C-alpha positions as a printed NumPy array, in Angstrom:
array([[ 31.189,   9.446,  19.871],
       [ 27.104,  10.433,  20.934],
       [ 24.813,   7.366,  20.625],
       [ 22.966,   8.997,  17.971],
       [ 25.528,   8.926,  15.695],
       [ 27.359,   5.394,  17.208],
       [ 23.587,   4.227,  16.091],
       [ 23.729,   5.551,  12.9  ],
       [ 27.065,   4.936,  12.481],
       [ 26.329,   0.7  ,  13.017],
       [ 23.239,   0.878,  10.677],
       [ 25.128,   2.206,   7.75 ],
       [ 27.823,  -0.984,   8.783],
       [ 25.736,  -3.392,   9.005],
       [ 22.01 ,  -2.918,   7.107],
       [ 24.022,  -0.631,   4.187],
       [ 21.13 ,   1.44 ,   3.316],
       [ 23.15 ,   3.915,   1.241],
       [ 22.258,   0.45 ,  -1.208],
       [ 18.661,   1.159,  -0.416],
       [ 15.711,   3.096,  -2.7  ],
       [ 12.446,   3.638,  -2.57 ],
       [ 10.245,   2.767,  -5.142],
       [  6.742,   3.9  ,  -5.519],
       [  4.791,   1.716,  -7.627],
       [  2.242,   2.169,  -9.915],
       [  4.579,   4.039, -12.397],
       [  2.458,   7.162, -13.56 ],
       [ -1.426,   6.67 , -12.571],
       [ -2.25 ,   5.161,  -9.557],
       [ -5.46 ,   1.713,  -9.455],
       [ -8.038,   2.242,  -8.084],
       [ -9.646,  -0.027,  -5.262],
       [-13.009,   0.43 ,  -5.376],
       [-15.641,  -2.039,  -3.906],
       [-17.352,  -3.667,  -6.691],
       [-20.843,  -3.323,  -5.553],
       [-21.869,  -7.15 ,  -4.485],
       [-19.557,  -6.807,  -1.55 ],
       [-22.054,  -6.273,   1.55 ],
       [-20.567,  -4.361,   4.296],
       [-17.486,  -4.61 ,   6.226],
       [-16.689,  -7.836,   3.675],
       [-13.804,  -8.069,   1.361],
       [-13.701,  -7.115,  -2.403],
       [-11.999,  -8.592,  -4.589],
       [ -8.815,  -8.651,  -5.505],
       [ -8.28 ,  -5.86 ,  -7.686],
       [ -4.236,  -5.467,  -9.515],
       [ -1.828,  -2.727,  -8.63 ],
       [  1.246,  -4.018, -10.303],
       [  1.679,  -6.969, -12.383],
       [  4.528,  -9.626, -11.618],
       [  8.289,  -8.888, -12.352],
       [  7.98 ,  -5.408, -11.832],
       [ 10.07 ,  -5.052,  -8.212],
       [ 12.367,  -5.904,  -7.939],
       [ 14.455,  -9.28 ,  -5.959],
       [ 15.236,  -8.121,  -2.414],
       [ 12.664,  -5.799,  -1.903],
       [ 10.865,  -4.91 ,   0.962],
       [  7.048,  -3.758,   1.593],
       [  7.631,  -0.352,   2.793],
       [  4.357,   1.368,   3.335],
       [  0.759,   2.638,   1.189],
       [  0.244,   5.874,  -0.319],
       [ -2.95 ,   7.132,  -0.323],
       [ -3.673,   9.458,  -3.2  ],
       [ -7.374,  10.252,  -2.528],
       [-10.542,   8.644,  -0.873],
       [-13.366,   8.532,  -2.331],
       [-15.768,   6.718,   0.239],
       [-19.478,   7.398,   1.286],
       [-19.41 ,   9.985,   4.018],
       [-18.815,   9.023,   7.754],
       [-17.437,   5.546,   5.797],
       [-14.581,   3.291,   7.755],
       [-12.879,   1.133,   5.736],
       [ -9.665,  -1.292,   5.476],
       [ -6.829,  -0.928,   2.134],
       [ -5.309,  -4.643,   2.487],
       [ -2.736,  -4.832,   1.041],
       [ -1.607,  -8.332,  -0.823],
       [  0.981, -10.686,  -3.048],
       [  1.066, -13.274,  -4.943],
       [ -1.014, -14.532,  -8.37 ],
       [ -4.747, -13.896,  -8.898],
       [ -6.835, -15.576,  -6.403],
       [ -4.167, -16.747,  -4.131],
       [ -3.016, -13.303,  -2.692],
       [ -1.16 , -13.22 ,   0.464],
       [ -2.024, -10.766,   2.791],
       [  0.764,  -8.371,   4.038],
       [ -0.436,  -5.302,   5.222],
       [ -4.154,  -3.946,   6.688],
       [ -4.614,  -0.379,   7.03 ],
       [ -7.687,   1.286,   8.473],
       [ -9.327,   4.876,   7.033],
       [-12.076,   6.998,   7.878],
       [-14.307,   9.412,   5.424],
       [-15.578,  12.503,   7.541],
       [-16.962,  14.051,   4.573],
       [-18.987,  13.323,   0.679],
       [-17.022,  12.711,  -1.598],
       [-17.547,  15.26 ,  -4.314],
       [-14.867,  15.612,  -7.272],
       [-11.914,  17.751,  -6.465],
       [-12.176,  18.535,  -2.523],
       [-11.381,  15.132,  -1.359],
       [ -7.796,  15.02 ,  -2.992],
       [ -5.382,  14.134,  -0.766],
       [ -1.828,  12.429,   0.227],
       [ -1.152,  10.351,   3.025],
       [  2.176,   8.216,   3.224],
       [  1.769,   5.452,   5.807],
       [  5.354,   3.929,   5.953],
       [  5.454,   0.954,   7.638],
       [  7.889,   0.853,  11.28 ],
       [  9.802,  -2.441,  10.122],
       [  9.43 ,  -3.629,   5.861],
       [  8.362,  -6.525,   5.247],
       [ 10.979,  -9.169,   2.425],
       [  9.024,  -9.64 ,  -0.392],
       [ 10.455, -12.675,  -2.346],
       [ 10.876, -12.871,  -5.787],
       [  9.174, -10.251,  -7.796],
       [  5.509, -11.284,  -7.208],
       [  2.473,  -9.865,  -8.133],
       [  1.188,  -6.879,  -6.043],
       [ -2.509,  -6.1  ,  -4.956],
       [ -5.29 ,  -4.495,  -2.916],
       [ -8.749,  -4.777,  -1.414],
       [-11.101,  -3.488,   0.517],
       [-13.818,  -3.791,   3.207],
       [-16.043,  -0.906,   4.258],
       [-18.738,  -0.302,   6.536],
       [-21.32 ,   1.796,   4.163],
       [-23.36 ,  -0.324,   1.871],
       [-22.416,  -1.863,  -1.225],
       [-21.437,   0.752,  -3.763],
       [-18.73 ,   1.512,  -6.36 ],
       [-16.65 ,   3.755,  -4.06 ],
       [-13.105,   2.998,  -2.529],
       [ -9.616,   4.172,  -2.409],
       [ -6.315,   5.093,  -4.658],
       [ -3.587,   4.082,  -3.387],
       [  0.045,   3.253,  -3.985],
       [  2.64 ,   1.369,  -2.532],
       [  6.206,   1.696,  -1.46 ],
       [  8.918,  -0.935,  -1.898],
       [ 12.261,  -0.304,  -1.011],
       [ 15.202,  -2.396,  -2.688],
       [ 19.111,  -3.133,  -2.749],
       [ 20.833,  -1.186,  -5.148],
       [ 24.639,  -2.961,  -5.572],
       [ 23.871,  -6.198,  -3.367]])
């Protein structure tokens, strides 16, 4: 047996990949994560709920984020932070850095970039998932529209 096929066989036997499903949330329209217009440059804005508690299954693993569209000012750097927990008590799961090089113009800045984590993060229970951004530009109600990816166990 070759090394790649042996690794695949071990992974399937020990991890049970046939029991894992990839789920993208929220279902339907994504939630815009924007600066509230009050956050100073390079300071995080308030958390915005992406999905309510009780929606993701237990057990599940946070697997990454898909950026659907970018509405930042031109030449703005930003960080997207995804967290879990009740409002006001969110715990950060991961941060994603991104950059906008052109001015946001209707229908011209539509993108879809998938950023999977190298190692998914286990999320216990069925918590609320939220996001927030900080950006290098002056305060404004501009941001990004993400969806988050979870891996769920089926039949374990």
